[in-house]
Structure formats: C-alpha cells, structure tokens
C-alpha positions in Angstrom: -22.1 25.4 -22.9 -20.6 22.0 -22.2 -21.5 19.6 -19.4 -18.5 18.7 -17.3 -18.6 16.7 -14.0 -22.4 17.0 -14.2 -22.3 20.8 -14.4 -22.8 23.0 -17.4 -19.8 25.2 -18.0 -19.0 27.9 -20.5 -16.2 26.4 -22.6 -14.6 29.8 -23.3 -14.4 30.5 -19.5 -12.9 27.1 -18.9 -10.2 27.7 -21.5 -9.4 31.1 -20.1 -9.1 29.8 -16.6 -6.9 27.0 -17.8 -4.7 29.5 -19.6 -4.3 31.6 -16.5 -3.4 28.6 -14.5 -0.7 27.6 -17.0 0.8 31.0 -16.8 0.3 31.7 -13.1 1.7 28.5 -11.7 5.1 28.7 -13.3 5.3 32.5 -12.6 4.6 31.9 -8.9 7.1 29.0 -8.8 9.8 31.4 -10.1 9.1 33.9 -7.3 9.2 31.3 -4.4 12.5 29.9 -3.0 13.3 26.3 -3.3 13.0 25.9 0.5 9.5 27.5 0.5 8.4 25.2 -2.3 9.6 22.2 -0.3 7.7 23.5 2.8 4.5 23.8 0.7 4.9 20.3 -0.8 5.6 18.8 2.7 2.5 20.5 4.2 0.4 19.3 1.3 1.7 15.7 1.7 1.2 15.8 5.5 -2.4 17.1 5.1 -3.1 14.4 2.5 -1.9 11.6 4.9 -2.7 13.2 8.3 -5.2 10.4 9.2 -2.9 7.6 8.1 0.5 8.7 9.3 2.9 6.9 11.5 6.5 8.1 11.0 7.7 11.1 9.0 4.3 11.8 7.5 4.0 8.6 5.5 1.9 5.7 6.5 4.2 2.7 6.6 2.3 0.0 8.4 -0.7 -2.3 7.9 -2.7 -4.2 10.5 -5.1 -7.0 9.9 -7.0 -9.6 12.0 -6.1 -13.0 10.6 -8.8 -15.3 9.2 -8.6 -19.0 9.7 -7.6 -19.3 6.0 -4.7 -16.9 6.4 -3.7 -18.7 9.7 -3.5 -21.9 7.7 -6.3 -23.6 9.8 -8.5 -26.1 8.1 -12.0 -24.7 7.7 -14.7 -24.5 5.1 -12.5 -22.3 2.9 -9.1 -23.0 1.4 -5.9 -22.3 3.3 -4.2 -19.1 2.0 -0.5 -19.1 2.5 -0.2 -15.4 2.1 -1.4 -12.0 3.5 -3.7 -10.0 1.3 -3.2 -6.2 1.7 -6.7 -5.0 2.1 -7.9 -1.4 2.6 -8.5 -1.8 6.4 -10.6 1.3 6.7 -7.8 3.6 5.4 -8.5 6.4 2.9 -6.3 4.8 0.2 -6.8 3.1 -3.1 -5.7 -0.4 -2.0 -5.5 -1.5 -5.6 -2.4 0.5 -6.2 -1.3 2.1 -2.9 0.6 -0.9 -1.4 2.5 -1.5 -4.7 3.3 2.2 -5.4 3.8 3.6 -1.9 4.3 1.1 0.9 6.4 -1.4 -1.2 7.7 1.2 -3.7 11.3 0.4 -2.7 11.0 -3.3 -3.3 12.9 -4.8 -6.2 9.9 -5.4 -8.5 10.3 -7.4 -11.6 7.9 -8.5 -14.4 6.8 -12.1 -13.8 4.6 -12.3 -16.9 0.8 -12.6 -17.3 0.3 -9.1 -15.9 2.0 -9.9 -12.6 5.0 -8.3 -10.8 6.9 -10.0 -8.0 9.6 -8.9 -5.6 11.6 -10.8 -3.0 12.2 -8.9 0.3 13.8 -9.7 3.6 11.3 -9.5 6.4 12.0 -9.6 10.1 9.4 -12.0 11.4 8.0 -12.5 14.9 5.0 -14.8 15.6 3.4 -14.8 19.0 6.6 -13.6 20.6 8.9 -16.1 18.8 11.4 -14.3 16.7 12.1 -16.1 13.5 14.7 -13.5 12.3 15.0 -12.3 8.7 12.9 -14.4 6.3 13.0 -14.1 2.5 9.4 -13.5 1.4 7.8 -12.9 -2.0 5.5 -10.0 -2.8 3.1 -10.5 -5.6 1.3 -7.6 -7.4 -1.4 -8.5 -9.9 -3.8 -5.7 -10.9 -6.3 -8.2 -12.5 -7.1 -9.5 -9.0 -9.1 -6.2 -8.4 -11.6 -7.4 -11.0 -12.8 -10.0 -8.6 -15.0 -7.8 -6.4 -12.1 -5.3 -5.9 -10.0 -8.0 -4.3 -6.5 -7.0 -2.9 -3.9 -6.8 -5.6 -0.8 -7.2 -3.4 0.0 -10.4 -1.5 2.9 -11.3 0.8 3.5 -15.0 0.4 4.6 -17.0 3.4 7.8 -19.0 3.0 8.3 -22.6 4.3 9.5 -21.5 7.7 6.5 -19.3 8.3 4.1 -21.9 7.0 5.5 -24.5 9.4 5.3 -22.1 12.4 1.7 -21.2 11.5 0.7 -24.9 11.4 2.2 -25.3 14.9 0.6 -22.1 16.3 -3.0 -21.2 15.8 -3.1 -17.4 15.1 -6.7 -17.2 14.0 -8.2 -13.9 15.2 -4.7 -12.5 16.0 -3.3 -9.3 14.5 -0.8 -9.3 11.8 1.2 -6.1 11.5 3.5 -5.4 8.5 5.8 -2.4 8.6 7.8 -0.9 5.8 10.5 1.6 6.5 12.4 2.3 3.3 14.0 -1.1 2.5 13.4 -2.6 5.9 10.3 -4.7 6.5 8.8 -6.6 9.4 5.9 -8.9 10.1 4.6 -9.4 13.6 1.7 -11.6 14.6 0.5 -10.9 18.1 
C-alpha cells in the first residue's frame, strides 16, 4: 500500500490501471474519426472555459478597475505606468495564463534576468478619445509571483498614454484589454 494524494492505494492496482489506460487510449483514438476527435476536444475546451468565454470559446479580454497608482495620480503609493494583469475573479492561474494564453501570439523575446518582453500594437481609447494604434511593451517575469502572488504580466504605458492619463483622471474607471489573435485593444471608460 502506498499513500498517494492523501489516500492509501494498492500499488499493483495503480500500475494495472495505468497500463490499461496506456493501451485503451490509443486503441480508442484509432477507432474514432479525426472529425469526432476534434468535436471531443472542442467540447472539452468549451467546458473548461465555459464561465470565462467571450468569442469562440476562448476568454480574450480582461477588465479591471484602475487604482490611483495605475491612473498616474499622486497618492500615498508610487505611480505605476503599467497595467498588472490580475486574476479578477476568473478561474485561471494568473501567474501563467496571460503569458501562455491571452498573449500567446505576441512576439516574446528573452530580455535576460528571467524576464521576457514583447512589443505589440494596441488600439487605445481613453474616455472616448481614440488615440489609435500605440506600440506598447508587455513584460512577463515569473519571479514577480514570489511577492505575495503578484501579477507576472504587465502592459507598460508608452509616452502618449502616460501624457493622456496625466491630463485625464481615470481613477476608478474600468480598463478593458482585448486580445483577438494578433490584434489588441485597450479601452478605458
């Protein structure tokens, strides 16, 4: 008997079950058509993301109420010229999901010191003012999660956005970032 996941299990039975799964899975896959396998995979993905979907079965947006620091307003904390992709009550692992799913298509590159960055074009609108496509930097640093599970992905404001935020107080407003393949948008409303 071996304790596994807090439960005592018969090791021989575990190995026998594993052996059956190793044989049964491939045997079943041979009998099912390619179309049926795709249907099964699609249904599984939709079930997995059913509470977090928007278009096509994949969550592709993020909404967040901006703090004074993110709105670049002087307060007791430091100004943060970036958006931090937090969990926002979604059933995801925010430490990896934004890098590996939402921004998977971004042109990530190694920036050294355990950090990856990617420059993306983002269609930006702030309080109804359309700023057009803006080049923005994404930053992914897994080590950030070591600080009380802090967000690992940041979207850094560029000069144009920083200036607009200094002119327009967006504290308490909603920031919505949308990713649709290689097209990205940021709307603050």
